[in-house]
C-alpha positions, 0 to 999 in steps of 0.5 A: 362140616361133611366131606367125602372123607367123613366116613374115615373119621370118627364121630367124636369131635376131638378124635376127628380133629386129631385125625385130620391133623394126622392126615395133613401131616402124613400128606406133607410127609408124603409130598416131601418123600415124593420130592426126595424120590424125584431127586434121588431118581437122578442118582439111582434108577428107582422103579415106579412101583417101588417109589409108589409103594414106599410113598404109600407105606410112609404115609400109612405108617406115619398116620397109623403110628401117630394114631397109636402113639397119641392115646386117643383110641380108647377114650373110656379106659381109665380104671385098672379093671377096664384096662385089664378087661380090654387087654383080654379083649385085644388078646381074644380078637388077635386069637380069633384073627389067627383062627379065622385067617388059618381056616380061610387060608386052608379053605382057599389055598388048601393044606400046605404040602411041605414043611416050607409052606407051613413055615411060611404061612405060620411065620406070616400069621405070627408076625401079623398077629404079634404086630397087631397085638403089640400095636393095640396094646401100645395104643391101649397103654397110652390111652390108659395113662392119658385117661388116668391123668385126666381123672 
C-alpha cells in the first residue's frame, strides 16, 4: 500500500513494517508527552517553543533509538570480513563529514577569529561526529550479531 509517508520507509517489507511500528510507538509517546506537558503547565510556566522542541526531540530520539537498537539497518553484514569492512566504511564516512563540514563552515562563516570560536566549532564538530560514529557502530554491531544468529 502506498501512502504519502512511503518515501520515508525502506523498500524491504520487513524493515518497512518495523519502521511503521517505531513511528506508531513514537506517535503514542509523543501524544503522552504532550498530555504530560499540558498537565505540568499548570504547575510550571512552560514556553510553547520549549514544549514543542522537547516533544519533537522525544519523538525523534525514540524512533532513532529504536531503529539503531533493533539491528535492522545492516541486513547484509553476517561475516567477520564484511563487518570489519563496514566499520572502515563508517569511519571513512565520519571523517568525510568532518572535513566537508569544516570546509563548508570556513567558506560560509569564515575563519574563526579567536580561540573561543575555534573551541566552539571543534567541540560541536567532534561531538556530532562521535555521536554519529557510535550510533552507526552500535547499529552495525547489533545487526551483525542478529545476522550471525540467523545463519
